[in-house]
C-alpha atoms as a printed R data frame, in Angstrom:
    type eleno elety resid chain resno       x      y       z
1   ATOM     1    CA   ASN     A     1 -78.754 97.120  -0.898
2   ATOM     2    CA   ILE     A     2 -75.606 95.446   0.466
3   ATOM     3    CA   VAL     A     3 -75.964 92.355  -1.746
4   ATOM     4    CA   ASN     A     4 -75.961 94.482  -4.894
5   ATOM     5    CA   LEU     A     5 -72.904 96.362  -3.660
6   ATOM     6    CA   ILE     A     6 -71.028 93.092  -3.006
7   ATOM     7    CA   VAL     A     7 -71.950 91.777  -6.453
8   ATOM     8    CA   LEU     A     8 -70.769 95.035  -8.037
9   ATOM     9    CA   ILE     A     9 -67.455 94.914  -6.148
10  ATOM    10    CA   LEU     A    10 -66.868 91.282  -7.172
11  ATOM    11    CA   PHE     A    11 -67.667 92.183 -10.778
12  ATOM    12    CA   ILE     A    12 -65.161 95.050 -10.739
13  ATOM    13    CA   ILE     A    13 -62.492 92.777  -9.226
14  ATOM    14    CA   GLN     A    14 -63.056 90.226 -12.023
15  ATOM    15    CA   ILE     A    15 -62.744 92.938 -14.693
16  ATOM    16    CA   ILE     A    16 -59.478 94.130 -13.146
17  ATOM    17    CA   LYS     A    17 -58.122 90.557 -13.019
18  ATOM    18    CA   ILE     A    18 -59.011 89.954 -16.677
19  ATOM    19    CA   ARG     A    19 -57.427 93.256 -17.721
20  ATOM    20    CA   TYR     A    20 -54.270 92.556 -15.688
21  ATOM    21    CA   THR     A    21 -53.985 89.040 -17.118
22  ATOM    22    CA   SER     A    22 -54.331 90.192 -20.717
23  ATOM    23    CA   ILE     A    23 -51.675 92.896 -20.286
24  ATOM    24    CA   PHE     A    24 -49.037 91.372 -18.027
25  ATOM    25    CA   VAL     A    25 -49.388 87.601 -17.898
26  ATOM    26    CA   LYS     A    26 -47.518 85.839 -20.694
27  ATOM    27    CA   ASP     A    27 -49.234 82.445 -20.511
28  ATOM    28    CA   TRP     A    28 -50.701 82.904 -23.965
29  ATOM    29    CA   GLY     A    29 -49.745 81.023 -27.057
30  ATOM    30    CA   TYR     A    30 -49.692 83.067 -30.269
31  ATOM    31    CA   VAL     A    31 -50.474 82.198 -33.862
32  ATOM    32    CA   TYR     A    32 -49.046 84.575 -36.431
33  ATOM    33    CA   ASN     A    33 -48.292 84.862 -40.131
34  ATOM    34    CA   ALA     A    34 -44.623 83.956 -40.673
35  ATOM    35    CA   ASN     A    35 -44.330 86.398 -43.605
36  ATOM    36    CA   THR     A    36 -46.070 89.461 -42.156
37  ATOM    37    CA   ASN     A    37 -45.704 88.831 -38.388
38  ATOM    38    CA   GLN     A    38 -49.406 89.696 -38.048
39  ATOM    39    CA   PRO     A    39 -51.595 87.713 -35.631
40  ATOM    40    CA   ILE     A    40 -54.027 85.240 -37.169
41  ATOM    41    CA   PRO     A    41 -57.455 85.196 -35.508
42  ATOM    42    CA   GLY     A    42 -59.883 82.312 -35.889
43  ATOM    43    CA   VAL     A    43 -57.369 79.455 -36.042
44  ATOM    44    CA   ILE     A    44 -58.471 76.292 -34.241
45  ATOM    45    CA   VAL     A    45 -55.895 74.912 -31.786
46  ATOM    46    CA   ARG     A    46 -56.508 71.429 -30.363
47  ATOM    47    CA   VAL     A    47 -54.699 69.571 -27.592
48  ATOM    48    CA   TYR     A    48 -54.649 65.765 -27.482
49  ATOM    49    CA   ASP     A    49 -53.319 63.446 -24.803
50  ATOM    50    CA   ARG     A    50 -50.276 61.800 -26.397
51  ATOM    51    CA   VAL     A    51 -50.852 58.418 -24.722
52  ATOM    52    CA   ASP     A    52 -54.491 57.686 -25.517
53  ATOM    53    CA   GLN     A    53 -54.980 60.333 -28.259
54  ATOM    54    CA   THR     A    54 -58.101 61.742 -26.600
55  ATOM    55    CA   LEU     A    55 -59.022 65.338 -27.331
56  ATOM    56    CA   LYS     A    56 -58.423 67.388 -24.164
57  ATOM    57    CA   ASP     A    57 -59.358 70.896 -25.304
58  ATOM    58    CA   THR     A    58 -60.093 73.028 -28.351
59  ATOM    59    CA   ILE     A    59 -59.575 76.782 -28.541
60  ATOM    60    CA   ILE     A    60 -60.082 79.314 -31.340
61  ATOM    61    CA   THR     A    61 -57.499 82.104 -31.454
62  ATOM    62    CA   ASP     A    62 -58.823 85.536 -30.524
63  ATOM    63    CA   SER     A    63 -58.464 88.775 -32.510
64  ATOM    64    CA   LYS     A    64 -54.816 89.006 -31.380
65  ATOM    65    CA   GLY     A    65 -54.027 85.424 -32.454
66  ATOM    66    CA   ARG     A    66 -53.852 84.266 -28.824
67  ATOM    67    CA   PHE     A    67 -54.864 80.966 -27.274
68  ATOM    68    CA   LYS     A    68 -54.624 79.522 -23.783
69  ATOM    69    CA   PHE     A    69 -55.086 76.088 -22.218
70  ATOM    70    CA   ASN     A    70 -55.405 75.054 -18.585
71  ATOM    71    CA   LEU     A    71 -54.323 71.421 -18.363
72  ATOM    72    CA   PRO     A    72 -52.433 69.399 -15.746
73  ATOM    73    CA   LYS     A    73 -48.830 68.350 -16.341
74  ATOM    74    CA   GLY     A    74 -48.389 65.648 -18.938
75  ATOM    75    CA   ASN     A    75 -47.482 64.835 -22.524
76  ATOM    76    CA   TYR     A    76 -49.635 66.390 -25.198
77  ATOM    77    CA   ASN     A    77 -49.908 66.814 -28.937
78  ATOM    78    CA   LEU     A    78 -50.985 70.193 -30.264
79  ATOM    79    CA   MET     A    79 -52.722 70.457 -33.646
80  ATOM    80    CA   ILE     A    80 -53.473 73.560 -35.703
81  ATOM    81    CA   VAL     A    81 -56.586 73.498 -37.885
82  ATOM    82    CA   SER     A    82 -56.947 76.142 -40.589
83  ATOM    83    CA   ASP     A    83 -58.322 76.166 -44.112
84  ATOM    84    CA   GLN     A    84 -55.897 78.925 -45.101
85  ATOM    85    CA   TYR     A    85 -52.647 78.238 -43.216
86  ATOM    86    CA   ASN     A    86 -50.046 75.533 -42.504
87  ATOM    87    CA   LEU     A    87 -47.207 75.434 -39.991
88  ATOM    88    CA   SER     A    88 -44.182 77.219 -41.412
89  ATOM    89    CA   ASP     A    89 -41.042 75.230 -42.232
90  ATOM    90    CA   ARG     A    90 -39.109 77.519 -39.885
91  ATOM    91    CA   PHE     A    91 -41.412 76.558 -37.009
92  ATOM    92    CA   LYS     A    92 -41.324 72.853 -37.909
93  ATOM    93    CA   SER     A    93 -37.522 72.869 -37.819
94  ATOM    94    CA   SER     A    94 -37.536 74.149 -34.222
95  ATOM    95    CA   GLN     A    95 -40.093 71.689 -32.779
96  ATOM    96    CA   ILE     A    96 -40.742 67.967 -32.592
97  ATOM    97    CA   ILE     A    97 -43.457 67.343 -35.183
98  ATOM    98    CA   THR     A    98 -45.164 63.992 -35.701
99  ATOM    99    CA   LYS     A    99 -47.588 62.995 -38.447
100 ATOM   100    CA   SER     A   100 -50.633 60.802 -38.093
101 ATOM   101    CA   GLU     A   101 -51.478 58.094 -40.601
102 ATOM   102    CA   SER     A   102 -53.914 60.538 -42.201
103 ATOM   103    CA   GLY     A   103 -51.121 63.122 -42.645
104 ATOM   104    CA   LYS     A   104 -52.149 65.516 -39.855
105 ATOM   105    CA   GLU     A   105 -49.219 67.248 -38.150
106 ATOM   106    CA   PHE     A   106 -48.919 67.358 -34.366
107 ATOM   107    CA   ILE     A   107 -46.558 69.428 -32.230
108 ATOM   108    CA   GLN     A   108 -45.251 67.426 -29.257
109 ATOM   109    CA   LEU     A   109 -45.433 69.158 -25.890
110 ATOM   110    CA   ASN     A   110 -44.038 67.858 -22.597
111 ATOM   111    CA   THR     A   111 -45.025 69.713 -19.455
112 ATOM   112    CA   LYS     A   112 -43.573 69.174 -16.012
113 ATOM   113    CA   SER     A   113 -46.003 71.533 -14.296
114 ATOM   114    CA   ASP     A   114 -49.541 72.700 -14.940
115 ATOM   115    CA   PHE     A   115 -49.887 73.362 -18.631
116 ATOM   116    CA   LYS     A   116 -49.312 76.998 -19.497
117 ATOM   117    CA   ILE     A   117 -48.258 77.515 -23.052
118 ATOM   118    CA   ASN     A   118 -46.407 80.505 -24.416
119 ATOM   119    CA   LEU     A   119 -45.543 78.921 -27.740
120 ATOM   120    CA   LYS     A   120 -45.434 81.164 -30.811
121 ATOM   121    CA   LEU     A   121 -46.778 79.289 -33.817
122 ATOM   122    CA   SER     A   122 -45.731 80.695 -37.185
123 ATOM   123    CA   LEU     A   123 -47.971 79.798 -40.101
124 ATOM   124    CA   VAL     A   124 -47.788 80.368 -43.841
125 ATOM   125    CA   LYS     A   125 -50.609 80.641 -46.370
126 ATOM   126    CA   LYS     A   126 -51.521 77.384 -48.057
127 ATOM   127    CA   THR     A   127 -50.666 77.185 -51.709
128 ATOM   128    CA   ALA     A   128 -53.255 76.017 -54.211
């Protein structure tokens, strides 16, 4: 049936696009352990509009510590949520970090085009 063949071809094209994107496109952000350089899966990454503080998107890092957002140009705050990790001092010294009244740390991001992030976020284990 021709309809099934078209659906199969479209499916194969999508698989090829996903594979190509994951190998060659560098629009991913990465979360990794600052001490071991190993990726950290399962970290929650949130993006807030800097002006009205509304939550725009939430992503959980994949098995390779990657995350990706598709947002229009603008000014955003990025927040990392993890029970086990904090932003490393080395990373904090290279970025503009703001703190909320409750003590949460936000990374300031300014984008002049559609939001594609390739930021590498280094984290360290929380101490007791």
